[in-house]
N, C-alpha and C positions, 0 to 999 in steps of 0.2 A: 512329705512325707508320714504325714497321718495314716493315708493306705500302708506305708512301707512298714512304719512302724506297727500295722496291726498282722501285717505277715509275718515279721518277726517276733514275736508274742507270741501267736500261734505257730509257731514252729517250735519254738521252747517248751511250750507245754504239750506237743506232740512225742517231743523228746521223753520229758516227766513221766506221761503217762505209760511212754513205752519200756521206761528200766523200770514201773510197777508193777507191771500188768503180764499177764504168762506170753511169754511169745507165741506169735503166731503164723502161720505158714507165709510166705518173705510172696509181695503180689509181685509183678510185674516190674521191671528196673524201668523207674520214672527220671526224666528228667529235675533237675532241681528249680527251682523255683524261682523266676524273676527276683532282680530285686526294685523292680518297680510291681505295682500289683497293677494287672487291669482292670478295667470299672469294673469285667465280671466276676471276679473275686471277692472285691469288696461287699460286690450287690449278692455275693451267695454267702453270703456273713449270715449265720440267725439271730434275728432283731436284734435279741436279749445281749449278745456279745458285744452291739451298737453300741446300744445303750450304756455297758459298762464302760467301754474305752471312749466313750464321749465323753470330754472334756469340765471340767465345774465350772459353774456358772461365776461363779466367785472369782476366780483365778487368772488373772492379767496375765499377757505378754509378757511382763517383767517379772514375771513371777517365774516365768520358765525356765529350766538349765540350758544353759545352751547347749547346740546342738552337736552333738562330734561324729566324726566320720563312726560308721559300723565298722564293727573287725568282722571278716570273714564269716558268714556261720560255719558251722562245723557239720562236716555229713552227718547226716540224717540215716536211721536204717529205714528202711523200709518197710517195718511195722508202723515206723513214727508217721512215718511219709502220710502213710492214709489213715490213722486214728484222726479222730473227730476230735477238735477240741470240750476238753469236760471244764467243770467250775473252778479246777486247780491250774488250769490254761488261761482261766479268764484273770485268776488274780495274780499271776505270773504275769499278765500283760499288764499289768496297772504297775509296777516294781518300775523305780528312776532305770532309767541305761546310765553302766555305769561311767566313771568318768574318766578322760585318758589324763596321764599323768604327766606333766612336762618338768625340767632339771631346769631350776634358772640358773643359768650363768653367774661365777661372780665377775665381779669385775676387776679388771687388771692393780697394779701398783699404782699410787699417786706420785706422780713424775714431781721430783722435790726441783724448786727453782736454785740455779747457781747461786754464788753469791753476787750479788752488788756489783756493780767496775766502779770502781771509784777515778773521778776527772781529778786531774793534776790542779792544783790552784791558781787561779788565774789571775795575773797581776794585772793589777787597777794602769790603764796606763797616764802616763802626766799628760797635764795641757800647757801647753805651751801659753806664757800670759799674754790676756790680750791687749792688740795693737789697741794702740789710742789714737781717734782719728786726727790728720791734723784740723789746723784752723782754715778752715772756709773760704773760698778765693774770694774775693771782693770783683766785683767786673770794675773793669780801667773804665777812664773817660770815652765817653762816648764822641766817635772821631765827626770833627766836623765837616761837611762839603764843603769846596765853594760854591759859590753860585753856579749855574747851568750857563752857558752861553750858547745862543744857539746859532749851527753855522752860517756865513755869509755863502748866497749863491750867486757866484760870478756872473758875468753874462755871457749868455752864451753863446755858443761859439754860433759862425753860419758857416755851413757850406759854399765853396767857393765855384767857380766858373766850371760847371762841366766840360770834362776834357772832352777836345776833339780827334779823335781815334784819323793816324798817319793817313798818308796814300798806301795804299798795298804794293810794299816792291817790286817789281819792275827787274826783271833779267836785261843786263844788261846787251846791248847792241856788241855783236861780234866784232870788235875791229880787223877789218882784212887792208891787208897792205893793198895798195891802188896796184894791179897790175899785177901779173904772175909772172914766173921764171923764164927765162928765155925758151925754154924746152917747153914749156906748157902755151905758148902762143898759138898751137897748132889747135887745142881747144875751145879759143872763142868764136870758133861757128862750129864747133859740135853740137849733136842734137843730146840734151839729157834725157832721157827715160826713167822713170820708177818703176819699181814693180809690185812695189804695194809696203815693202817692210823697213822698219825704221832704224833699225840694226842689224850688219851683217851687212853679204852683199846686196844691196839695197839699191845699186842703180848701174845702168848703159849705157854706155858714152860711145854714139855712131861722130866718127870723126873721119870727116873728108878726108882725100889723099894729099899727101904734106910732104914738101922734099925734106929733109934730115931728118936730126930726133926728134922724137914725139914720149912726152910721160905726163901722168896725170900724178901731181904731187901728194903726200901726202900732208895733209896743213890746210887744204884746198876748201875753200867755205864757197857749199853750193845752196844758193839763193833759193827761196818761195817766192815764186810770183802771185801767190794768191792766200799767202797769209796761213801759211803752213809751218810745220819746222821746216826750220833751215839743216842742212847735213854739213856734215865735217868729215872729209876723207883721210883715214887711219890709216892706209898703205900706199906706197906709189905704186903705180902700172905703167911697165913701156908699152907706147903704140907704134906698131909698125905699119903704117899707112904711108910709109912711098911708092908703093904698088897700086895701090887708090884704097879707097874707103875701106874701112871695118868696123865692127864695135867690141870695143872690150868691158869686160863687169867691175866694177869699184865696189871696195867694202870701202863703205861710209856709216857713221850713227847720228843720231837724234841728238840734237845741241838744245831742246827748248821740253821738256816733260811735258809741260802745262797744255803746253798747241798737240794736233792730230797730224799723226804721222801721212806720210807722203803716199799719195794713192795713185793707182795707174793713171798718165794720163795727167799729173798735176806739171805744171809749167814749174823749169827751175832751169837756171844760168851759172856761170859759173862768177860767181864772187868774189872774189882775192883770196888771200894766204891768210891767217890766225900770227903775230907777233910771235916771233922768237922765243922770246924773252918770256912771256905770257905762260898759264899755266899751263893751257892748255897746247902750247906752242914746243912748253917742255917734255909733256906728255908725246907730244909726236916724236922730235929729237930722241927720248928715250927707249921705247917700244921697241925697238929691235933691240932694247939688251938684254929683256924680258924671257927667260925661257918656253917655249910654246908649250909645253905642259902648264904653265902655272896662266896665261890665259884661257881666260874660256868667255863666251860673246858677253852674256850678262855685269860681268864683271868689267869687261873694257867698258862697253857700257852706263855701268855706274861710276866707273871714273868719269866720263865726258860730262856727266849731272852732280855731281858731286863737284862738280865748277863751276858748272853753268846757271846751275840751279840750285846749290846747296840742301842735295833731297837726301834724309832721312832714307833707314830701311826700312821702312813700315812701309813707306810712299814708293820706293819703288816696287816694295813686292803688290803693289795694287795697280800696279802697270804689265811684270811680268817675270816669272818665277825668280827667286833671286835666293840662294842657297849661302852656307856658311864657305863654301870650297869660293862661290863668285864674291863675299865679302873678301876672303884672302886673295882673290885674283886683282883684285879693284885696288887692294892697299899696295900690291906687288908692282903694277902699272902706273901708279903714284910715284909710290918711292923712287922708283925708277929713274922718271924725271924731274925729281927730285924735288918733290911736291909734299911739302905739307900734312898730313893728316890728322893730327891733334885735333883742331878746332875746328873739324869738319862734321856734319851731323851723321853723315853717312858711317863714323868711328863711333859714336857717342852711345 
């Protein structure tokens, strides 16, 4: 900034000299001086001017007036631009820079507070009279408990004798009426050949030549000679043996679910007839009354086992396929002969 001030003072002095001296021929137009003095301009100034412009040692930084932005310099004439600073210019350089005046803004009108809002007078609440505590309750008399009586333990019960399981019920032996009907006398010498099935058309009868009528009657019992199932003939079959030996197929059902069924080669013989008053006899008598479409092989076998072994449905299902239609068939067969089904395990 000191260099800038020196340049400005030099320009001002040149203007003053130009105004007081005769006009000289204008030199070639030169560019306006830079606002910032280069180092060469400072070095070109005369030593005396530097000494004059130097600040006094006693002057402190605090006494210096505040630096103000300099006004744009006026355009100098060509004569003043080329003039050399004189003594008057040096004196002008020591003059203080005129200060720039600023207008002080006046404060606005002071706001006047509004009237203070007054509150309605407070009504003090009325206090209720203090409740007086009642009389302190006194504990009653301590209850006296009767003396503790230890319970008396009675005599230990002793287990009785272990019950022995009874004998497993065995199916009753089917009673056969001694002898057979007169029309079945031809079968006393017949050869019985099982084909290996325990229900359905399971036997063949080889009947020798015999005069007269010969019938394999329903209800005839076929006895096993080697401990296998006894079989019951379910339908009557006529035998025509008057002309010579003949063979007929017989429909017979197993009479004991707990024994093995007949096998080809097993020995069987005619054992007699079931009593007509027995449940099996009633089933044999009522079977022709049942419609053929209501009879199934498994249902007919189940009806026999429900009488001889009182079997359940699960038990039968382990031996042969037994469905709902077979259960309905067994019910129809039993009811046709007047045999009650309510107490039998098959229908529980």
